[in-house]
FIPAVEX-338951 format. One record per residue: residue in three letters; y, z, x of N, C-alpha, C in turn. Coordinates in steps of 0.2 Angstrom, whole numbers, padded with zeros to 4 digits, always signed. Each point is the difference from the previous one (the first is absolute). Last residue first. Example, Ala and Ser with C-alpha at 12.3 -4.5 7.8 and 13.67 -1.06 7.14 Angstrom:
2
SER-0011+0035+0064+0006+0001+0004+0005+0003-0004;ALA-0028+0000+0002+0006+0000-0004+0006+0000+0004;
//
This chain:
400
ASP-0290+0377+0083+0001-0006+0003+0008-0002-0001;ALA-0009+0019-0010+0000+0001+0007+0002-0006+0003;TRP-0004-0001-0023+0006+0004+0001+0001+0001+0008;LEU-0020-0010-0007+0005-0005-0001+0007+0004+0001;LEU-0019+0013+0002+0000-0005+0005+0006-0005-0001;LEU-0004+0016-0017+0002+0003+0006+0001-0005+0006;THR-0010-0007-0020+0007+0001-0001+0004+0003+0006;ASP-0024-0002+0000+0004-0007+0001+0007+0001-0001;TRP-0013+0019-0005+0000-0002+0007+0003-0006+0002;ILE-0002+0006-0023+0005+0005+0004+0000-0002+0007;ARG-0016-0011-0013+0007-0002-0002+0005+0004+0004;GLY-0022+0006+0002+0001-0006+0003+0007-0003-0001;VAL-0007+0020-0012+0001+0001+0007+0001-0006+0004;PHE-0005-0002-0023+0006+0003+0001+0002+0001+0008;ASN-0016-0020-0005+0000+0007-0003+0007+0003+0002;ALA+0000-0027+0000-0004+0006+0003+0001+0006-0004;GLN+0001-0024-0012+0004+0005+0004-0005+0005+0003;GLY-0008-0025-0003+0002+0005-0004+0004+0005+0004;VAL-0006-0027+0001+0001+0006+0004+0003+0005-0004;PRO-0014-0026-0003+0005+0005-0002+0000+0006+0005;GLN-0005-0025+0007-0004+0005-0002+0005+0006-0002;LEU+0009-0021+0006-0007-0002-0001-0004+0005-0002;VAL+0027-0006-0001-0004+0006+0001-0007-0003-0002;GLU+0019-0018+0008-0002+0005-0006-0005+0005+0003;LEU+0021-0019+0006-0005+0004+0003-0002+0005-0005;PRO+0010-0026-0004+0001+0007-0001-0006+0004+0004;TYR+0008-0023+0011-0004+0003-0006+0002+0007-0001;SER+0008-0025+0014+0000+0007-0001-0003+0002-0006;ALA+0002-0022+0020-0001+0003-0007+0001+0007+0000;LEU+0007-0014+0018-0005-0004-0003-0001+0002-0007;LEU+0021+0001+0018-0004+0004-0005-0005-0005-0003;THR+0012+0000+0026-0001-0004-0007-0004+0004-0005;GLY+0005+0007+0024+0004+0003-0006-0001-0004-0007;ASP-0010-0004+0023+0007-0002+0000+0004+0003-0006;LYS-0024+0003+0002+0003+0004+0006+0008-0002+0000;LEU-0012-0002-0024-0001-0003+0007+0004+0004+0005;THR-0007+0011-0024+0004-0004+0003-0003-0003+0006;LEU-0004+0016-0024-0003-0004+0005+0005-0005+0003;SER+0000+0025-0015+0003-0006+0002-0004-0004+0006;LEU-0002+0020-0021-0003-0003+0005+0003-0006+0002;LYS+0009+0023-0013+0000-0007+0000-0004-0002+0006;GLY+0001+0023-0017+0004-0003+0005-0001-0008+0000;VAL-0010+0017-0015+0004+0004+0004+0004-0003+0005;THR-0015-0003-0025+0003-0003+0005+0005+0004+0004;GLN-0024+0005-0014+0007+0001+0001+0003-0004+0005;GLY-0024+0002-0006+0005-0006-0002+0007+0001+0000;LEU-0014+0022-0002-0003-0007+0002+0004-0006-0003;LYS+0012+0023+0006-0004-0002-0005-0003-0007+0003;LEU+0010+0024+0012+0000-0008+0000-0005-0002-0005;PRO+0014+0025+0004-0005-0004-0002+0001-0007+0001;ALA+0009+0010+0018-0005+0000-0005+0003+0003-0006;MET+0014-0013+0020-0002+0006-0003-0005-0001-0005;LEU+0011-0010+0023-0003-0002-0005-0003+0006-0004;PRO+0023-0002+0016-0007+0002+0000-0003-0002-0007;GLU+0012-0018+0006-0003+0006+0003+0004+0006-0002;ASP-0004-0027-0010+0004+0006+0001-0004+0006+0003;PHE-0006-0026+0005-0001+0005-0005+0005+0006+0001;SER-0011-0026+0010+0006+0005+0000-0001+0004-0006;ALA-0015-0017+0018+0000+0004-0006+0006+0005+0000;VAL-0008-0024+0013+0004+0006+0000+0000+0003-0007;THR-0012-0020+0018-0001+0003-0007+0004+0007+0000;GLN-0002-0026+0014+0002+0007+0001+0000+0003-0008;VAL-0009-0023+0015+0001+0003-0006+0001+0008+0001;ASP-0005-0018+0017+0007+0002-0001+0001+0003-0006;ALA-0021-0010+0006+0001+0006+0005+0007+0002-0001;ARG-0007-0020-0012-0003+0006-0002+0001+0006+0004;ALA+0008-0024+0001+0004+0006+0000-0003+0007-0002;GLY-0009-0024+0000+0001+0002+0007+0004+0007+0000;ARG+0004-0014-0021-0006-0001+0004+0001+0002+0007;PRO+0015+0011-0020-0001-0007+0004-0006+0000+0005;VAL-0003+0016-0021+0005+0000+0006-0001-0007+0003;SER-0007+0016-0023+0000-0007+0003+0005+0000+0005;VAL-0014+0022-0011+0006-0003+0001-0001-0007+0004;VAL-0013+0021-0016-0001-0006+0004+0007-0003+0001;VAL-0011+0025-0009+0006-0004+0002-0003-0006+0004;GLY-0009+0019-0020+0000-0002+0007+0005-0005+0001;SER-0003+0013-0020-0004-0006+0000-0001-0003+0007;PRO+0013+0020-0004-0006+0001-0003-0005-0006+0001;VAL+0019+0008+0017+0000-0005-0006-0007+0000-0003;GLY+0010+0022+0014-0001-0007+0001+0001-0004-0006;LEU-0004+0028+0010+0005-0005-0002-0002-0007+0001;GLN-0009+0027+0000-0003-0007+0001+0005-0005-0003;ALA+0005+0026+0011+0000-0004-0006-0003-0007+0002;PHE-0004+0026+0011+0003-0006+0000-0001-0004-0006;LYS-0007+0023+0001+0005-0001+0006+0004-0006+0000;GLN-0010+0012-0023-0002-0004+0006+0005+0000+0005;ASP+0005+0012-0019-0007+0002+0001-0004-0004+0005;GLY+0028+0003+0000-0006-0003-0004-0006+0003+0002;LYS+0024+0003+0008-0002+0004-0006-0006-0003-0004;TRP+0009-0018+0017+0002+0007+0000-0001+0003-0007;VAL-0011-0021+0015+0003+0002-0006+0001+0007+0000;THR-0002-0021+0019-0001+0007-0002+0003+0001-0007;PRO-0008-0025+0007+0005+0005+0002-0002+0007-0003;GLN-0012-0025+0004-0002+0007-0003+0005+0005+0003;VAL-0003-0029-0005+0003+0005+0004-0002+0007-0003;VAL-0010-0020-0008+0003-0003+0006+0003+0005+0004;ALA-0022+0001-0017+0007+0002+0002+0002-0004+0005;LYS-0017-0009-0018+0000+0004+0006+0007+0001+0002;GLY-0009-0013-0020-0001+0007-0001+0001+0004+0007;PHE-0005-0025+0003+0001+0003-0007-0001+0008+0001;GLU+0008-0010+0023-0006-0002-0005+0002+0003-0007;SER+0018-0009+0020-0004+0006-0003-0005-0002-0005;ILE+0012-0016+0013+0003+0006+0003-0004+0006-0002;ARG-0005-0028+0003-0002+0006-0004+0003+0006+0004;VAL+0007-0026+0001-0002+0005+0004-0001+0006-0005;ALA+0002-0029+0000+0000+0006-0003-0003+0006+0004;GLU+0014-0024+0006-0006+0004+0000+0000+0006-0004;PHE+0015-0025+0002+0000+0007-0001-0008+0002+0000;SER+0005-0023+0002+0006+0003+0004+0000+0007+0000;THR-0017-0013-0012+0000-0002+0007+0005+0004+0004;TYR-0001+0002-0024-0007+0002+0003+0000-0001+0007;GLY+0019-0007-0012-0001+0007-0001-0006+0003+0003;TRP+0004-0024-0001+0004+0003+0005+0000+0008+0000;ASN-0012-0012-0016-0003-0001+0006+0004+0003+0006;LEU+0008+0000-0023-0006+0004+0001-0003+0000+0007;LEU+0019-0014-0005+0001+0007+0000-0006+0004+0001;LYS-0003-0023-0003+0003+0001+0006+0002+0008+0001;GLN-0009-0008-0020-0005+0001+0005+0003+0001+0007;SER+0014-0004-0018-0003+0006-0001-0006+0001+0005;GLU+0011-0020-0001+0005+0005+0003-0003+0007-0001;THR-0013-0018-0009+0001-0001+0008+0004+0005+0002;ALA-0002-0001-0023-0006+0002+0003+0000+0000+0008;ARG+0018-0009-0013+0000+0008-0001-0007+0003+0003;ALA+0003-0024+0001+0005+0003+0004-0001+0008-0001;SER-0012-0014-0014-0003+0000+0006+0004+0004+0005;GLN+0008-0004-0021-0006+0004-0001-0003+0001+0007;SER+0026-0005+0001-0006-0003-0004-0005+0005+0000;ASP+0022+0005+0009+0001-0007-0003-0006-0003-0004;ALA+0007+0027+0003-0002-0005+0004+0001-0007-0004;GLY+0005+0024-0007+0005-0006+0000-0002-0005+0006;LEU-0010+0024+0004+0004-0002-0006+0004-0006+0001;VAL-0021+0018+0010+0004-0006+0001+0003-0003-0006;VAL-0014+0023+0011+0004-0003-0006+0004-0005+0003;SER-0023+0014+0009+0006-0004+0001+0003-0002-0007;LEU-0018+0020+0013+0003-0003-0007+0006-0004+0002;LEU-0024+0013+0013+0007-0003+0000+0002-0003-0007;ARG-0020+0018+0011+0002-0004-0005+0008-0002+0001;ARG-0024+0009+0014+0008+0000+0000+0002-0005-0005;GLN-0024+0015+0005+0003-0006-0002+0008+0001+0000;GLY-0020+0016+0004+0001-0005+0006+0004-0006-0002;ASN-0012+0021-0011+0002-0006-0003+0001-0006+0005;ALA-0005+0022+0008-0006-0003-0003+0002-0007-0004;GLY+0016+0006+0020-0004+0004-0004-0005-0004-0004;LEU+0016-0009+0016+0003+0002-0006-0004+0004-0004;GLY-0006-0012+0021+0004+0006+0001+0004+0003-0006;PRO-0005-0027+0003-0004+0006+0003+0004+0006+0000;VAL+0003-0019-0019+0003+0002+0007-0004+0006+0002;PRO-0001-0022-0020-0003+0006+0003+0004+0001+0007;ARG+0011-0010-0022-0004-0002+0005-0002+0006+0004;SER+0012-0010-0024-0002+0006+0003-0005-0003+0005;ALA+0022-0010-0016-0006-0001+0004-0002+0007+0003;THR+0018-0013-0020-0002+0006+0004-0007-0001+0003;ALA+0024-0012-0013-0007-0001+0002-0001+0007+0004;VAL+0018-0012-0018-0001+0006+0003-0008+0000+0002;LEU+0019-0021-0006-0007+0003+0001+0001+0007+0003;CYS+0015-0023-0011-0001+0007+0002-0007+0002+0001;TYR+0019-0023-0004-0007+0002+0000-0001+0007+0004;GLY+0022-0006-0015-0004-0004+0005-0007+0003+0000;ALA+0018+0006-0016-0002+0004+0005-0003-0003+0006;ALA+0009-0012-0018+0005+0004+0002-0002+0004+0006;SER-0015-0014-0012+0005-0004+0004+0005+0004+0003;THR-0023+0012-0002+0004-0004-0005+0005-0004+0004;HIS-0024+0016+0005+0005-0006+0001+0004-0001-0006;GLY-0020+0018+0015+0005-0001-0006+0004-0007+0002;THR-0024+0017+0007+0005-0006+0001+0005+0000-0006;LYS-0017+0020+0012+0002-0003-0006+0005-0006+0002;LEU-0016+0014+0015+0000+0003-0006+0002-0005-0006;GLY-0019+0003+0019+0005+0001-0006+0007-0002+0003;ASP-0020+0002+0015-0003+0001-0007+0005+0001-0005;VAL-0005-0009+0027+0005+0000-0005-0004+0002-0007;THR-0011-0005+0021+0002+0007+0000+0006+0001-0006;PRO-0010-0022+0005-0005+0005-0003+0002+0007+0000;ASP+0014-0024+0000-0001+0006+0004-0005+0005-0003;ARG+0006-0021-0010+0001-0002+0007-0002+0006+0004;PHE-0001+0000-0024-0004-0005+0002+0000-0001+0007;LEU+0014+0015-0010-0006+0003-0002-0006-0005+0002;LEU+0024-0005+0002-0003+0004+0005-0007+0003-0001;LEU+0014-0013-0016-0004-0004+0004-0003+0004+0006;ASN+0007+0006-0025+0001+0003+0006-0004-0004+0005;ARG+0000-0004-0023+0005-0004+0003+0001+0003+0007;ASN-0023+0000-0016+0006+0004+0002+0004-0004+0005;THR-0014-0012-0020+0000+0002+0007+0006+0004+0002;ASP-0006-0011-0022-0005+0005+0002+0000+0003+0007;ASN+0012-0017-0018+0003+0006+0004-0005+0005+0002;ALA-0007-0020-0012+0006-0002+0003+0003+0005+0004;LYS-0021+0000-0014+0000+0001+0007+0007-0001+0004;PRO-0004+0007-0027+0000-0006+0005+0000+0003+0007;THR-0012+0015-0020+0007-0003+0002+0000-0005+0005;GLY-0020+0013-0008+0003-0005-0005+0007-0002+0001;PRO-0007+0022+0013-0005-0005-0003+0003-0004-0006;TYR+0016+0009+0020-0003+0003-0006-0005-0005-0003;ARG+0007+0000+0026+0002-0003-0007-0004+0004-0005;TYR+0005+0000+0029-0002+0003-0006+0003-0004-0006;HIS-0002+0003+0030-0001-0005-0006-0001+0004-0006;LYS+0004+0011+0021+0003-0007+0001+0000-0004-0006;ILE+0002+0028+0006-0004-0005-0004+0003-0007+0001;ALA+0008+0021+0008-0003-0004+0005-0004-0005-0004;TYR+0012+0017-0011+0005-0004+0003-0003-0005+0006;LEU-0012+0018-0012+0002-0006-0005+0004-0005+0004;PRO-0006+0021+0011-0005-0006+0001+0002-0006-0005;VAL+0011+0022-0002+0003-0005+0005-0005-0006+0001;TYR-0003+0021-0014+0002-0007-0003+0002-0005+0005;GLU-0006+0023+0006-0006-0003-0003+0002-0007-0003;PRO+0017+0014+0010-0004-0004+0005-0006-0003-0003;PHE+0023+0011-0008-0006-0003-0003-0004-0004+0004;ASP+0019+0013+0008-0002+0003-0006-0006-0002-0004;GLN+0008-0011+0021-0001+0008+0001-0002+0003-0006;MET+0006-0023-0001-0006+0001+0004-0002+0007+0001;LEU+0021-0004-0011-0006-0003-0004-0007+0001+0004;ARG+0020+0006+0011-0002+0005-0005-0005-0003-0004;GLN+0009-0015+0015-0003+0006+0004-0003+0005-0005;ALA+0012-0018-0009-0006-0002+0002-0004+0005+0004;LEU+0023+0004-0006-0005+0000-0006-0007-0002+0002;THR+0017+0001+0017-0001+0006-0003-0005+0000-0006;ALA+0007-0020+0009-0004+0003+0005-0002+0007-0003;LEU+0016-0012-0012-0007-0003-0001-0005+0004+0005;ASP+0023+0006+0002-0003+0003-0006-0007-0003-0002;ARG+0012-0009+0019-0002+0007+0001-0003+0003-0006;ALA+0008-0022-0002-0006+0000+0004-0002+0007+0001;SER+0014-0003-0022+0001-0001+0007-0007+0000+0004;THR+0010-0006-0027-0003+0005+0004+0002-0001+0007;THR+0006-0008-0028+0000+0000+0007-0004+0005+0003;HIS+0011-0010-0024-0007+0001+0002-0001-0001+0008;GLY+0020-0004-0013-0001+0007+0001-0007+0002+0002;GLU+0003-0022-0014+0005+0003+0003-0001+0008+0001;ALA-0020-0018+0001+0004+0003-0005+0006+0004+0003;THR-0024-0016+0005+0007+0001+0002+0003+0003-0006;LEU-0026+0005+0002+0004-0006-0001+0008+0002+0001;GLY-0020+0015+0002+0004-0002+0006+0004-0007-0002;GLU-0015+0017-0013-0003-0005+0003+0004-0004+0006;PRO+0006+0019-0016-0006+0002+0004-0003-0006+0004;ASN+0027+0005-0007-0006-0003-0003-0006+0002+0004;ARG+0022+0007+0006+0002-0003-0006-0006-0002-0004;TYR+0007+0018+0023-0005-0005-0004+0003-0002-0007;SER+0009+0009+0026+0001+0001-0007-0004-0006-0004;THR+0004+0013+0027-0004-0004-0005+0002+0002-0007;ASP+0007+0010+0022+0003-0007-0001-0004-0004-0005;ASN-0006+0023+0007+0007+0000-0003+0003-0007-0001;MET-0024+0013+0001+0002-0007+0001+0007-0001-0003;GLY-0015+0020+0001+0005+0000+0005+0002-0008+0001;LEU-0017+0010-0015-0002-0002+0006+0005-0001+0005;VAL+0005+0007-0022-0004+0005+0003-0003-0002+0007;LYS+0013-0016-0012+0004+0006+0002-0004+0005+0003;ALA-0011-0018-0010+0003-0002+0006+0005+0005+0003;GLN-0011+0003-0021-0005+0001+0006+0004-0002+0007;ALA+0012-0003-0020-0001+0007+0001-0005+0001+0006;ASN+0003-0022-0008+0006+0003+0004+0000+0007+0001;MET-0018-0010-0012+0000-0002+0007+0006+0002+0004;MET-0002+0006-0023-0005+0004+0004+0000-0003+0007;ALA+0012-0012-0016+0003+0007+0001-0004+0004+0005;VAL-0009-0020-0007+0005-0001+0005+0004+0006+0002;PHE-0016+0001-0018-0003-0001+0007+0005-0001+0005;GLN+0008+0000-0022-0002+0007+0002-0003+0000+0007;GLU+0004-0021-0010+0006+0003+0002-0001+0007+0002;VAL-0018-0013-0007+0003-0002+0006+0006+0004+0002;SER-0017+0012-0016+0004-0006+0000+0002-0002+0007;GLY-0016+0016-0002+0001+0000-0007+0005-0006-0002;GLY-0010+0007+0022+0007+0003-0002+0001+0000-0007;VAL-0021-0008+0009+0001+0006+0003+0007+0003-0002;GLY-0007-0021-0009-0005+0004-0001+0001+0007+0003;GLU+0015-0018+0003+0000+0002-0007-0005+0005-0001;ALA+0001-0009+0022+0006+0004-0002+0000+0002-0007;LEU-0017-0014+0007-0001+0007+0003+0006+0004-0002;VAL+0001-0022-0007-0005+0003-0004-0001+0007+0003;THR+0014-0014+0012+0003+0002-0006-0005+0004-0005;THR-0008-0010+0020+0004+0006+0002+0004+0002-0006;ALA-0014-0019-0002-0004+0006+0001+0004+0006+0001;ASP+0011-0021-0001-0003+0002-0007-0004+0007+0001;ASN+0009-0010+0019+0005+0003-0004-0002+0002-0007;GLY-0015-0004+0023+0001-0002-0006+0006+0004-0004;SER-0012-0002+0023+0007+0001-0001+0002-0002-0007;GLN-0022+0000+0011+0003-0006-0003+0008+0001-0001;VAL-0013+0018+0010-0002-0006+0003+0003-0007-0002;ILE+0007+0022-0009+0000+0000+0007-0002-0006+0003;THR+0000+0002-0024+0007+0002+0003+0000-0001+0007;GLY-0021-0002-0011+0005-0006-0002+0007+0001+0003;LYS-0016+0017+0003-0001-0005+0004+0004-0006-0001;LEU+0003+0018-0014+0002+0002+0007-0002-0006+0004;LEU-0008-0001-0021+0007-0001+0000+0003+0001+0006;ASP-0023+0005-0003+0002-0008+0001+0007-0001+0000;LEU-0006+0022-0003-0002-0002+0007+0001-0008+0001;VAL+0003+0011-0022+0006+0001+0005-0002-0002+0007;PRO-0011-0013-0021+0000+0006+0003+0005+0001+0005;ILE+0003-0014-0022-0002-0001+0007+0000+0007+0003;GLN+0001-0015-0025-0001+0007+0002-0002+0000+0008;MET+0014-0019-0017-0006+0002+0004+0000+0007+0003;GLY+0018-0011-0013-0006+0003-0004-0006+0002+0004;PRO+0016-0020+0009+0002+0006-0005-0006+0002-0004;GLU-0005-0010+0024+0003-0003-0006+0001+0006-0005;ILE-0001-0006+0029-0003+0004-0006+0004-0002-0006;PHE+0003-0007+0025-0002-0004-0006-0004+0003-0005;MET+0013+0007+0020-0007+0002+0000-0004-0005-0005;ARG+0024-0005+0014-0003+0002-0006-0007+0002+0001;SER+0027-0006+0010-0007+0001+0002-0003+0003-0006;GLY+0022-0010-0009-0002+0002+0007-0008+0000+0001;PRO+0013+0007-0023+0000-0005+0004-0003+0002+0007;MET-0006+0011-0025+0004+0001+0006-0001-0007+0005;ARG-0010+0005-0023+0006-0005+0001+0003+0001+0007;TRP-0018+0015-0007-0002-0007+0000+0005-0005+0001;ALA+0006+0022-0003-0004+0000+0006-0002-0008+0001;ARG+0010+0006-0021+0005+0001+0006-0004-0002+0007;GLU-0013+0003-0019+0003-0007+0000+0005+0000+0005;SER-0020+0017+0005+0005-0001-0006+0003-0008+0001;VAL-0024+0013+0006+0005-0005+0003+0005-0001-0006;GLU-0015+0023+0004+0000-0006-0004+0006-0004+0003;PHE-0016+0018+0013+0006-0001-0003+0001-0007-0004;THR-0021+0019+0009+0002-0007-0001+0007+0001-0003;GLN-0017+0016+0017+0004-0001-0006+0003-0007-0001;GLU-0012+0008+0019-0004-0003-0005+0004-0001-0006;LEU+0008+0012+0018+0000-0007+0002-0004-0004-0005;THR+0014+0021-0008-0005-0001+0004-0001-0007+0002;ILE+0021+0020-0007-0004-0007-0002-0006+0000+0004;ASN+0013+0019+0002+0003-0002-0006-0003-0007-0003;LYS-0005+0014+0021-0005-0001-0006+0004-0001-0006;ASN+0009+0002+0023+0001+0006-0005-0004-0001-0006;LYS-0002-0016+0016-0001+0006+0004+0001+0006-0005;LEU+0005-0022-0008-0007+0001+0001-0002+0007+0003;ALA+0023-0006-0002-0003+0001-0007-0007+0001+0001;ASP+0010-0006+0019+0002+0007-0001-0003+0002-0007;PHE-0002-0023+0007-0004+0005+0004+0001+0007-0002;VAL+0015-0015-0009-0007-0001-0004-0005+0004+0004;LEU+0022-0001+0009+0000+0004-0006-0007+0000-0004;TYR+0003-0013+0020+0000+0007+0002+0000+0004-0007;ALA+0001-0024-0002-0006+0003+0002+0000+0007+0001;THR+0020-0010-0003-0003+0000-0006-0007+0003+0001;MET+0013-0003+0018+0002+0006-0004-0004+0000-0006;LEU-0003-0019+0013-0002+0006+0004+0001+0007-0004;LYS+0008-0022-0007-0006+0002-0003-0003+0006+0004;THR+0020-0011+0007+0001+0005-0006-0007+0003-0002;LEU+0002-0019+0015-0001+0006+0003+0001+0006-0005;SER+0004-0023-0006-0006+0004-0002-0002+0006+0004;ALA+0025-0006+0002-0004-0005-0003-0007+0004-0002;PRO+0022+0009+0010-0007+0001+0002-0005-0005-0002;GLU+0027-0001+0007-0004+0000-0006-0007+0001+0003;VAL+0020+0012+0013-0003-0007-0001-0004+0000-0006;PRO+0018+0016+0017-0003-0001-0007-0002-0007-0001;GLN+0001+0014+0024+0004-0005-0004-0004-0001-0007;ASP-0007+0014+0019+0003+0003-0005+0004-0005-0005;SER-0011-0007+0020-0005+0003-0004+0002+0004-0006;THR+0008-0015+0020+0003+0000-0007-0005+0003-0005;ARG-0013-0001+0021+0006-0004-0001+0003+0000-0007;GLU-0020+0013+0018+0003-0002-0006+0006-0004+0001;ALA-0023+0014+0013+0005-0005+0000+0002-0001-0007;LEU-0014+0018+0005+0000-0003+0006+0005-0006+0001;ILE-0004+0024-0015+0002-0007-0001+0000-0003+0007;GLN-0016+0021-0007+0006-0002+0004+0001-0007-0003;GLY-0019+0015-0006+0006+0001-0004+0006-0003+0003;SER-0024+0000+0007+0005+0005+0003+0006+0001-0004;THR-0018-0014-0008-0003+0005+0003+0004+0005+0003;VAL+0009-0020-0009-0002+0004-0005-0004+0006+0003;ASP+0019-0017+0010-0007+0003+0002-0002+0005-0005;LEU+0017-0021-0004-0001+0007-0001-0007+0001+0003;LEU+0021-0020-0001-0007+0002+0002-0001+0007+0001;LEU+0018-0019-0013-0002+0006+0002-0007+0001+0002;TYR+0022-0019-0008-0007+0002+0001+0000+0007+0003;ALA+0016-0022-0012-0001+0007+0002-0007+0001+0001;LYS+0007-0022-0003+0007+0003-0002+0000+0007+0002;ALA-0015-0018+0014+0000+0003-0007+0007+0004-0001;GLU-0015-0010+0021+0004-0004-0004-0001+0002-0008;ILE-0002+0013+0026-0003-0001-0007+0005-0004-0004;SER-0006+0006+0027+0005-0003-0004-0003-0001-0007;PRO-0010+0020+0016+0001-0008-0001+0005-0002-0005;ALA+0002+0023+0014-0003-0002-0006+0000-0008+0000;PRO+0001+0013+0024+0004-0001-0006-0004-0003-0006;VAL-0010+0017+0018+0000-0007-0001+0005-0002-0006;ALA+0003+0023+0015-0004-0003-0006+0001-0007+0000;LEU+0001+0018+0021+0003-0006-0003-0004-0002-0006;VAL+0003+0021+0019-0003-0001-0006+0004-0006-0003;GLN-0005+0006+0027+0005+0000-0006-0003-0002-0006;ALA-0018+0010+0015+0005-0005+0001+0005+0001-0005;GLY-0017+0020+0010+0001-0005-0005+0006-0005+0002;ALA-0011+0023+0006+0007-0003+0003+0002-0005-0005;GLY-0015+0016-0013+0000-0003+0007+0006-0002+0002;ALA-0007+0019-0019+0004-0006+0001+0000-0002+0008;PRO-0011+0018-0021+0000-0002+0007+0003-0007+0001;LEU+0009+0014-0020-0007-0003+0002+0001-0002+0007;VAL+0013+0020-0013+0001-0006+0004-0007-0003+0002;LEU+0001+0020-0013+0005-0004-0003+0001-0007+0004;GLY-0013+0020+0007-0003-0004-0006+0004-0005-0003;MET+0008+0014+0017-0006-0004+0003-0003-0004-0005;ALA+0017+0015-0006+0003-0006+0003-0006-0004+0003;CYS-0005+0020-0011+0002-0005-0004+0002-0006+0003;VAL-0006+0019+0013-0006-0004-0003+0002-0005-0005;CYS+0017+0013+0009-0002-0005+0005-0007-0003-0002;ALA+0011+0016-0014+0004-0006+0001-0003-0005+0005;VAL-0010+0021-0003-0002-0004-0005+0005-0007+0001;GLY+0005+0017+0015-0007-0002+0001-0002-0005-0005;HIS+0020+0011-0003+0001-0005+0005-0007-0003+0002;ARG+0001+0018-0016+0004-0006-0002+0000-0005+0005;ARG-0012+0019+0005-0003-0003-0006+0004-0006-0002;PHE+0007+0013+0019-0006-0003+0001-0002-0004-0006;PHE+0018+0014-0003+0002-0006+0004-0006-0004+0002;SER-0003+0020-0012+0003-0004-0004+0002-0007+0004;PHE-0010+0018+0012-0005-0003-0005+0004-0005-0004;PHE+0014+0013+0013-0004-0005+0005-0005-0004-0005;ALA+0013+0017-0010+0004-0006+0001-0004-0005+0005;LEU-0010+0021-0004+0000-0004-0007+0004-0006+0001;HIS-0003+0015+0019-0006-0004-0002+0001-0004-0007;ASN+0022+0003+0015-0005+0005-0003-0006-0004-0002;MET+0018-0006+0020-0002-0002-0007-0006+0004-0002;
//
């Protein structure tokens, strides 16, 4: 073997060994990995999502079309939050209560025609009181009309990948074709919390009524806000056709997850038999998720998971990983069985742009069970080497 070929062999195989060491986390002998079965949930459909890791921990008929009832208001709020973010409206801005809004049946904020209500109060009326009148005022104010707002809702659902959702109104009253699924609701709730964290505290308000209105509907129907101090949202829904529904979320402290140290779970329970039952079944799911799974941090924010060789680059190694860091939920006791595998096309050639996807990061258990996968991104850009460096690497690749 000549010197050029030897160096090529050493560079390629030496780096491959370094990568392999970085890809498989230390794994002890460990016992057989057994996940605790999900509890029996009395509902038409349910889903439990680990928001921190992005994993679905349990689900049943989560893609089945169902009526969303007032869970529809999650999308209404999403669009209002988006209008606030884009500075199309302000929290202090007032919208006038229309005759149409005043005549809305069902849950109400009890506002009267002609009243000028600030957006913040209309949001509280929509979220805490589930007021169909407040929701209609917001739809008219943001969309120009209810019909135009509904078109915006359906367009946003497509953007979010909610493929089983079709809206016919902004408040959630029964209407032909007005459907969604547990999976779509989980997607919407996750994005709402991710995209508009500053407004999530509105969902933890236990009591609200607009000054001068009756106290008849001033208590949040999410019973978990009163039962579990870690629960901070999100929304209830009920119609005769939909049954009793609840999208609930909790955030609990977990050691080893960094500065924030919080792990957030989200449960979707649809079609329970009563207001109390939807809360009880949601609590079951949340508690099971926290006790049966543990969070394992795989990588920190902005830190590389693997550093493979870059050819024809101004740096020898690439920094590849997941920009936000990676936390994965594993069955309790299976921490040592987590394996991390980064796959990408070789040889890796410069230039590499910041944020460029070059492969996939997969997290599995020793038995091959896939836990999660993420795009593998370039965390630091790599420019091209000078002319001599590029020629040298070309020769090394050719010799190999």
